[in-house]
N, CA, C and O atoms as a GROMACS GRO file, in nm:
protein
  340
    1MET      N    1  -5.882   5.107  -8.944
    1MET     CA    2  -5.757   5.030  -8.951
    1MET      C    3  -5.668   5.083  -9.052
    1MET      O    4  -5.715   5.110  -9.162
    2LYS      N    5  -5.535   5.102  -9.026
    2LYS     CA    6  -5.445   5.142  -9.126
    2LYS      C    7  -5.403   5.025  -9.202
    2LYS      O    8  -5.396   4.913  -9.152
    3TYR      N    9  -5.373   5.053  -9.333
    3TYR     CA   10  -5.318   4.956  -9.419
    3TYR      C   11  -5.166   4.953  -9.418
    3TYR      O   12  -5.102   5.055  -9.393
    4ILE      N   13  -5.111   4.840  -9.445
    4ILE     CA   14  -4.965   4.829  -9.460
    4ILE      C   15  -4.935   4.837  -9.607
    4ILE      O   16  -4.982   4.758  -9.689
    5ASN      N   17  -4.857   4.936  -9.637
    5ASN     CA   18  -4.820   4.954  -9.777
    5ASN      C   19  -4.694   4.878  -9.818
    5ASN      O   20  -4.604   4.858  -9.737
    6ILE      N   21  -4.689   4.837  -9.942
    6ILE     CA   22  -4.575   4.758  -9.984
    6ILE      C   23  -4.439   4.822  -9.970
    6ILE      O   24  -4.336   4.756  -9.962
    7ASN      N   25  -4.444   4.959  -9.968
    7ASN     CA   26  -4.319   5.036  -9.953
    7ASN      C   27  -4.272   5.058  -9.811
    7ASN      O   28  -4.164   5.112  -9.787
    8GLN      N   29  -4.355   5.016  -9.715
    8GLN     CA   30  -4.324   5.041  -9.576
    8GLN      C   31  -4.229   4.929  -9.530
    8GLN      O   32  -4.242   4.814  -9.571
    9GLU      N   33  -4.132   4.965  -9.442
    9GLU     CA   34  -4.053   4.870  -9.381
    9GLU      C   35  -4.132   4.804  -9.264
    9GLU      O   36  -4.188   4.874  -9.179
   10LEU      N   37  -4.137   4.676  -9.262
   10LEU     CA   38  -4.213   4.610  -9.154
   10LEU      C   39  -4.117   4.594  -9.030
   10LEU      O   40  -4.007   4.539  -9.037
   11LYS      N   41  -4.168   4.646  -8.923
   11LYS     CA   42  -4.091   4.646  -8.790
   11LYS      C   43  -4.156   4.557  -8.687
   11LYS      O   44  -4.153   4.586  -8.567
   12PHE      N   45  -4.216   4.444  -8.734
   12PHE     CA   46  -4.281   4.357  -8.641
   12PHE      C   47  -4.179   4.263  -8.574
   12PHE      O   48  -4.077   4.228  -8.634
   13LYS      N   49  -4.206   4.225  -8.455
   13LYS     CA   50  -4.130   4.114  -8.392
   13LYS      C   51  -4.219   3.998  -8.401
   13LYS      O   52  -4.341   4.008  -8.390
   14PHE      N   53  -4.153   3.878  -8.422
   14PHE     CA   54  -4.223   3.758  -8.443
   14PHE      C   55  -4.190   3.655  -8.336
   14PHE      O   56  -4.078   3.652  -8.285
   15CYS      N   57  -4.284   3.573  -8.303
   15CYS     CA   58  -4.261   3.462  -8.210
   15CYS      C   59  -4.256   3.334  -8.300
   15CYS      O   60  -4.334   3.317  -8.394
   16GLN      N   61  -4.163   3.251  -8.266
   16GLN     CA   62  -4.154   3.122  -8.338
   16GLN      C   63  -4.224   3.008  -8.254
   16GLN      O   64  -4.238   3.014  -8.132
   17VAL      N   65  -4.265   2.908  -8.328
   17VAL     CA   66  -4.328   2.794  -8.264
   17VAL      C   67  -4.287   2.671  -8.353
   17VAL      O   68  -4.288   2.680  -8.476
   18PRO      N   69  -4.253   2.561  -8.289
   18PRO     CA   70  -4.219   2.443  -8.365
   18PRO      C   71  -4.341   2.402  -8.452
   18PRO      O   72  -4.453   2.394  -8.402
   19ARG      N   73  -4.317   2.377  -8.584
   19ARG     CA   74  -4.424   2.338  -8.668
   19ARG      C   75  -4.496   2.215  -8.625
   19ARG      O   76  -4.616   2.201  -8.648
   20LYS      N   77  -4.424   2.126  -8.563
   20LYS     CA   78  -4.491   2.001  -8.520
   20LYS      C   79  -4.610   2.022  -8.423
   20LYS      O   80  -4.705   1.943  -8.420
   21THR      N   81  -4.601   2.134  -8.343
   21THR     CA   82  -4.713   2.160  -8.255
   21THR      C   83  -4.836   2.206  -8.328
   21THR      O   84  -4.945   2.203  -8.272
   22LEU      N   85  -4.824   2.249  -8.450
   22LEU     CA   86  -4.940   2.297  -8.526
   22LEU      C   87  -4.990   2.188  -8.628
   22LEU      O   88  -5.109   2.184  -8.658
   23TYR      N   89  -4.900   2.102  -8.680
   23TYR     CA   90  -4.946   2.025  -8.790
   23TYR      C   91  -4.928   1.871  -8.770
   23TYR      O   92  -4.969   1.795  -8.857
   24THR      N   93  -4.873   1.827  -8.666
   24THR     CA   94  -4.852   1.682  -8.649
   24THR      C   95  -4.921   1.629  -8.524
   24THR      O   96  -4.942   1.698  -8.425
   25GLU      N   97  -4.953   1.501  -8.536
   25GLU     CA   98  -5.021   1.433  -8.423
   25GLU      C   99  -4.898   1.388  -8.322
   25GLU      O  100  -4.788   1.357  -8.366
   26PRO      N  101  -4.926   1.387  -8.200
   26PRO     CA  102  -5.052   1.407  -8.125
   26PRO      C  103  -5.080   1.550  -8.097
   26PRO      O  104  -5.191   1.582  -8.055
   27TYR      N  105  -4.986   1.639  -8.116
   27TYR     CA  106  -5.001   1.776  -8.078
   27TYR      C  107  -5.122   1.841  -8.139
   27TYR      O  108  -5.200   1.908  -8.072
   28LYS      N  109  -5.136   1.821  -8.267
   28LYS     CA  110  -5.246   1.884  -8.343
   28LYS      C  111  -5.384   1.857  -8.283
   28LYS      O  112  -5.470   1.945  -8.278
   29SER      N  113  -5.404   1.737  -8.238
   29SER     CA  114  -5.543   1.704  -8.182
   29SER      C  115  -5.549   1.728  -8.032
   29SER      O  116  -5.658   1.740  -7.976
   30ILE      N  117  -5.436   1.734  -7.967
   30ILE     CA  118  -5.430   1.747  -7.828
   30ILE      C  119  -5.439   1.897  -7.785
   30ILE      O  120  -5.515   1.932  -7.695
   31LEU      N  121  -5.360   1.982  -7.850
   31LEU     CA  122  -5.350   2.122  -7.813
   31LEU      C  123  -5.458   2.206  -7.881
   31LEU      O  124  -5.464   2.210  -8.004
   32CYS      N  125  -5.538   2.270  -7.805
   32CYS     CA  126  -5.639   2.364  -7.864
   32CYS      C  127  -5.565   2.490  -7.899
   32CYS      O  128  -5.454   2.511  -7.850
   33PRO      N  129  -5.620   2.576  -7.981
   33PRO     CA  130  -5.554   2.705  -8.014
   33PRO      C  131  -5.508   2.791  -7.897
   33PRO      O  132  -5.406   2.859  -7.902
   34LEU      N  133  -5.587   2.785  -7.792
   34LEU     CA  134  -5.550   2.868  -7.672
   34LEU      C  135  -5.414   2.808  -7.609
   34LEU      O  136  -5.323   2.880  -7.569
   35SER      N  137  -5.411   2.669  -7.606
   35SER     CA  138  -5.298   2.609  -7.554
   35SER      C  139  -5.171   2.628  -7.637
   35SER      O  140  -5.060   2.640  -7.585
   36GLN      N  141  -5.192   2.632  -7.767
   36GLN     CA  142  -5.083   2.664  -7.860
   36GLN      C  143  -5.028   2.802  -7.835
   36GLN      O  144  -4.907   2.826  -7.833
   37LEU      N  145  -5.124   2.896  -7.815
   37LEU     CA  146  -5.082   3.039  -7.791
   37LEU      C  147  -5.007   3.049  -7.654
   37LEU      O  148  -4.913   3.128  -7.640
   38GLY      N  149  -5.049   2.970  -7.556
   38GLY     CA  150  -4.977   2.970  -7.428
   38GLY      C  151  -4.844   2.913  -7.446
   38GLY      O  152  -4.750   2.966  -7.386
   39TYR      N  153  -4.823   2.808  -7.525
   39TYR     CA  154  -4.692   2.752  -7.551
   39TYR      C  155  -4.607   2.853  -7.624
   39TYR      O  156  -4.488   2.863  -7.594
   40ILE      N  157  -4.660   2.930  -7.718
   40ILE     CA  158  -4.583   3.028  -7.784
   40ILE      C  159  -4.538   3.135  -7.683
   40ILE      O  160  -4.422   3.178  -7.688
   41PHE      N  161  -4.624   3.179  -7.593
   41PHE     CA  162  -4.588   3.269  -7.486
   41PHE      C  163  -4.469   3.224  -7.398
   41PHE      O  164  -4.380   3.301  -7.364
   42ILE      N  165  -4.475   3.094  -7.365
   42ILE     CA  166  -4.368   3.034  -7.284
   42ILE      C  167  -4.241   3.030  -7.363
   42ILE      O  168  -4.136   3.060  -7.305
   43LEU      N  169  -4.242   2.997  -7.491
   43LEU     CA  170  -4.122   2.993  -7.574
   43LEU      C  171  -4.062   3.132  -7.584
   43LEU      O  172  -3.940   3.151  -7.577
   44ASP      N  173  -4.155   3.234  -7.601
   44ASP     CA  174  -4.101   3.372  -7.609
   44ASP      C  175  -4.031   3.414  -7.478
   44ASP      O  176  -3.928   3.482  -7.480
   45ARG      N  177  -4.090   3.370  -7.366
   45ARG     CA  178  -4.028   3.404  -7.238
   45ARG      C  179  -3.898   3.325  -7.216
   45ARG      O  180  -3.809   3.374  -7.147
   46LEU      N  181  -3.886   3.204  -7.273
   46LEU     CA  182  -3.757   3.131  -7.268
   46LEU      C  183  -3.650   3.209  -7.350
   46LEU      O  184  -3.535   3.213  -7.307
   47ASN      N  185  -3.681   3.267  -7.456
   47ASN     CA  186  -3.584   3.355  -7.529
   47ASN      C  187  -3.537   3.470  -7.439
   47ASN      O  188  -3.420   3.507  -7.440
   48LEU      N  189  -3.633   3.527  -7.361
   48LEU     CA  190  -3.600   3.636  -7.276
   48LEU      C  191  -3.508   3.583  -7.165
   48LEU      O  192  -3.412   3.651  -7.128
   49SER      N  193  -3.534   3.468  -7.114
   49SER     CA  194  -3.450   3.402  -7.012
   49SER      C  195  -3.309   3.379  -7.067
   49SER      O  196  -3.212   3.397  -6.993
   50ARG      N  197  -3.295   3.341  -7.193
   50ARG     CA  198  -3.169   3.316  -7.256
   50ARG      C  199  -3.082   3.453  -7.257
   50ARG      O  200  -2.964   3.459  -7.223
   51MET      N  201  -3.154   3.555  -7.300
   51MET     CA  202  -3.088   3.688  -7.305
   51MET      C  203  -3.047   3.737  -7.165
   51MET      O  204  -2.947   3.807  -7.151
   52ASN      N  205  -3.122   3.702  -7.066
   52ASN     CA  206  -3.091   3.746  -6.929
   52ASN      C  207  -3.018   3.642  -6.849
   52ASN      O  208  -3.008   3.652  -6.727
   53ASN      N  209  -2.964   3.539  -6.918
   53ASN     CA  210  -2.888   3.435  -6.858
   53ASN      C  211  -2.952   3.367  -6.734
   53ASN      O  212  -2.887   3.346  -6.631
   54LYS      N  213  -3.083   3.334  -6.750
   54LYS     CA  214  -3.151   3.270  -6.641
   54LYS      C  215  -3.136   3.119  -6.663
   54LYS      O  216  -3.220   3.058  -6.728
   55VAL      N  217  -3.032   3.060  -6.609
   55VAL     CA  218  -2.998   2.918  -6.625
   55VAL      C  219  -2.964   2.856  -6.487
   55VAL      O  220  -2.927   2.926  -6.392
   56ASP      N  221  -2.979   2.727  -6.481
   56ASP     CA  222  -2.940   2.655  -6.364
   56ASP      C  223  -2.795   2.608  -6.373
   56ASP      O  224  -2.722   2.647  -6.464
   57GLU      N  225  -2.752   2.526  -6.278
   57GLU     CA  226  -2.612   2.482  -6.285
   57GLU      C  227  -2.580   2.398  -6.403
   57GLU      O  228  -2.464   2.394  -6.443
   58GLN      N  229  -2.677   2.328  -6.462
   58GLN     CA  230  -2.656   2.241  -6.576
   58GLN      C  231  -2.667   2.320  -6.708
   58GLN      O  232  -2.646   2.265  -6.816
   59GLY      N  233  -2.700   2.448  -6.699
   59GLY     CA  234  -2.718   2.528  -6.824
   59GLY      C  235  -2.859   2.522  -6.878
   59GLY      O  236  -2.886   2.570  -6.988
   60ASN      N  237  -2.951   2.462  -6.803
   60ASN     CA  238  -3.092   2.458  -6.848
   60ASN      C  239  -3.161   2.594  -6.831
   60ASN      O  240  -3.150   2.655  -6.724
   61LEU      N  241  -3.232   2.643  -6.935
   61LEU     CA  242  -3.303   2.765  -6.917
   61LEU      C  243  -3.427   2.748  -6.828
   61LEU      O  244  -3.490   2.642  -6.825
   62TYR      N  245  -3.459   2.850  -6.760
   62TYR     CA  246  -3.586   2.846  -6.685
   62TYR      C  247  -3.663   2.974  -6.700
   62TYR      O  248  -3.605   3.079  -6.730
   63VAL      N  249  -3.792   2.967  -6.682
   63VAL     CA  250  -3.882   3.083  -6.697
   63VAL      C  251  -3.976   3.079  -6.578
   63VAL      O  252  -4.016   2.974  -6.528
   64PHE      N  253  -4.009   3.202  -6.535
   64PHE     CA  254  -4.111   3.210  -6.426
   64PHE      C  255  -4.229   3.292  -6.480
   64PHE      O  256  -4.210   3.409  -6.514
   65ILE      N  257  -4.346   3.237  -6.489
   65ILE     CA  258  -4.460   3.301  -6.537
   65ILE      C  259  -4.575   3.275  -6.432
   65ILE      O  260  -4.601   3.161  -6.392
   66THR      N  261  -4.641   3.384  -6.392
   66THR     CA  262  -4.748   3.361  -6.293
   66THR      C  263  -4.871   3.322  -6.373
   66THR      O  264  -4.883   3.353  -6.491
   67ARG      N  265  -4.962   3.256  -6.307
   67ARG     CA  266  -5.094   3.224  -6.363
   67ARG      C  267  -5.166   3.352  -6.408
   67ARG      O  268  -5.237   3.354  -6.508
   68LYS      N  269  -5.144   3.458  -6.331
   68LYS     CA  270  -5.208   3.588  -6.358
   68LYS      C  271  -5.158   3.645  -6.495
   68LYS      O  272  -5.237   3.694  -6.576
   69GLU      N  273  -5.027   3.637  -6.516
   69GLU     CA  274  -4.962   3.683  -6.635
   69GLU      C  275  -5.009   3.602  -6.757
   69GLU      O  276  -5.038   3.656  -6.863
   70MET      N  277  -5.014   3.472  -6.735
   70MET     CA  278  -5.065   3.386  -6.844
   70MET      C  279  -5.211   3.419  -6.882
   70MET      O  280  -5.246   3.435  -6.999
   71GLY      N  281  -5.292   3.429  -6.779
   71GLY     CA  282  -5.432   3.464  -6.802
   71GLY      C  283  -5.447   3.598  -6.871
   71GLY      O  284  -5.531   3.612  -6.960
   72GLU      N  285  -5.370   3.694  -6.834
   72GLU     CA  286  -5.381   3.828  -6.903
   72GLU      C  287  -5.337   3.817  -7.048
   72GLU      O  288  -5.400   3.874  -7.137
   73PHE      N  289  -5.223   3.739  -7.072
   73PHE     CA  290  -5.179   3.722  -7.209
   73PHE      C  291  -5.284   3.651  -7.293
   73PHE      O  292  -5.309   3.690  -7.407
   74LEU      N  293  -5.347   3.546  -7.239
   74LEU     CA  294  -5.444   3.470  -7.317
   74LEU      C  295  -5.582   3.535  -7.317
   74LEU      O  296  -5.672   3.493  -7.389
   75ASN      N  297  -5.595   3.641  -7.232
   75ASN     CA  298  -5.725   3.710  -7.219
   75ASN      C  299  -5.837   3.610  -7.167
   75ASN      O  300  -5.948   3.605  -7.220
   76VAL      N  301  -5.800   3.537  -7.064
   76VAL     CA  302  -5.894   3.447  -7.002
   76VAL      C  303  -5.897   3.470  -6.855
   76VAL      O  304  -5.804   3.530  -6.801
   77LEU      N  305  -6.000   3.425  -6.787
   77LEU     CA  306  -6.009   3.437  -6.644
   77LEU      C  307  -5.914   3.336  -6.577
   77LEU      O  308  -5.883   3.231  -6.633
   78LEU      N  309  -5.870   3.372  -6.454
   78LEU     CA  310  -5.774   3.294  -6.387
   78LEU      C  311  -5.817   3.149  -6.368
   78LEU      O  312  -5.731   3.061  -6.380
   79PRO      N  313  -5.942   3.118  -6.339
   79PRO     CA  314  -5.976   2.974  -6.320
   79PRO      C  315  -5.951   2.888  -6.450
   79PRO      O  316  -5.945   2.766  -6.441
   80PHE      N  317  -5.937   2.948  -6.561
   80PHE     CA  318  -5.918   2.879  -6.686
   80PHE      C  319  -5.768   2.855  -6.718
   80PHE      O  320  -5.733   2.789  -6.816
   81VAL      N  321  -5.682   2.911  -6.629
   81VAL     CA  322  -5.534   2.889  -6.649
   81VAL      C  323  -5.492   2.774  -6.563
   81VAL      O  324  -5.511   2.780  -6.441
   82PRO      N  325  -5.436   2.670  -6.619
   82PRO     CA  326  -5.406   2.553  -6.540
   82PRO      C  327  -5.283   2.574  -6.453
   82PRO      O  328  -5.195   2.653  -6.489
   83ASN      N  329  -5.274   2.506  -6.341
   83ASN     CA  330  -5.151   2.500  -6.254
   83ASN      C  331  -5.050   2.412  -6.323
   83ASN      O  332  -5.084   2.306  -6.374
   84SER      N  333  -4.928   2.456  -6.326
   84SER     CA  334  -4.828   2.365  -6.384
   84SER      C  335  -4.688   2.405  -6.328
   84SER      O  336  -4.671   2.517  -6.279
   85GLN      N  337  -4.597   2.319  -6.336
   85GLN     CA  338  -4.454   2.349  -6.294
   85GLN      C  339  -4.364   2.299  -6.396
   85GLN      O  340  -4.242   2.313  -6.382
   0.00000   0.00000   0.00000
């Protein structure tokens, strides 16, 4: 593994997540770490939808993610990815 030196410019891209999903109830006890990661993935895709102007007539953002994509991102088998809309 390479080390990151203090003199290097960091070129990482970061995903944001609302702090309440990590630290406050009921989210803290309801969402397992895998669910939190899935939520971060969805939020990241929403930012992409914003950039691509994927909105409905009322201006609401929408995102399309297949169960397969979510499973690959979370590194889990498809039966472990819930159906949702």
